[in-house]
N, C-alpha and C positions, 0 to 999 in steps of 0.2 A: 799802309801804313808806316812801312820803313821807309818810304819816300818823305812823308810827313815827319817822321822823327829825326830823319837826316837833315832836314831843313830848319828845324829847331836850333835858334844860335846857341842855346844853352839850357840848362836844366832848372835855371831859377823860374821859369815861367810854367813848369810841370807840377800840377798838383795832384798828389797821389794818396787820398784818404777819403772817407766818406765825406759827402758834402750834404749836411742838414739845413743849412742856414746860409743865406746869401745876402750881403749887405743890399740896401736898397739900391735899385737899379735905375737908371733912366728909364722913363716909361714909354717915351716917344722921341722921335726924330723927324721934322717935317710932317708928312701924311702917315707915318707908320707908328702904330702903337702896339706896344707889348701888353699881353693879357695872359691870364693863368699863369703857370709857373715860370713861363719865360719872364714875367715882370715881377713876380714875388715867391719864389721858391721857398719853401720851409719843409720841416719835418713832416712826415706823412702821419704823425701821431694821431691826428683828429680825422683823418681821411677824407679832407675836404679839398684836394686838388683839383678835381673834375668839376665840384661844384662851384669852386672860386672862379674857375675859367669861365663856366656859364654866366654866373653872376655878372662877371666883367663883361661878357659879351652883350648881356642884356642893358646893363648900365651905359656902356657905350653907345649902343645903337639909340637908346632915349636920349643921351646927349647930342649924338649927331643930328638926331631929328629935330630938336629944340632949339640947338644953337643958331647963331647968327653966321657962324664960320667954323671951320675945323679947328683952330688954334683955341677958340673959346670952348668947343665941345670938348677937346682934349683936357683943358684946364679943368672944366667941371667934372669930368669923368674922374680925374685923379683925385680931386677934392672929395668927391662922394665916396670913392673906394677906398682911400687911405684909412679911415677908422675901422673899417670892417676887416681890411687887411691885417692891420695892426693888432685888432683884438684876436683874430685867429691865430695869428703868429704867437701872441701871448699865452693863449690857451694850449698851443701846441708845445710850447717850450716848457709850460709847467708840467705836461704829461711827460716829456722827455726826462724832466727833472725827478719826477715821481718814479719813473721806471728804473732809473739809475741808482735809487736810494737803496740802501742794504735792505733784504727781503724781510728780515724782522721788523724795522720801522715802517717799510711800505706795506706789507701786509697788515700790520694793527692799524694804521690809518686807514686803509681799505675796509676794513672790517668794521670800523667806528663810524667812518663817514663816506664810505664808497658809494651807496646809492645817490646821497644828496650832492655829493661832489660831481658825480657824473652829469646830473640834471643841471647844476650850476655850469659846468664847462661847456655845455652845449645850449645854453640859453644865452644869447647875446644880449646885451643892454640895449634897449630902444632899437630893435631891427629896422623898424621903418626909417629911421634916420639915417642907419647905416647903407642902407640899399637903396631907397627911394629918394626922388628929389623933393 
């Protein structure tokens, strides 16, 4: 670690804080495709990290099987996964914001709408269009 830190030209590239959200990252380069948290890390509020990686792998395998070539498969994979990833990100962000509310506001809202909000949060719209081709 000391050798690594000594090789860093300056401290401008060092990020020292919790990372909950990463900007959209490049998902592929040539024949290498990022999946799971490597491709779309987000807050763990929905507990979907492992699930998203499995979904990514299944969809990527399906697109590799169906496509005429690897670039076409990667493009189709990205198009199929983007809506699902964005939906999970939005839900996770909403839960993060809820937790950060003052307790009096958060707790009242949870008492009034907690059960239905929970069900709504985990029921994605048109799941078949988000994961299946």
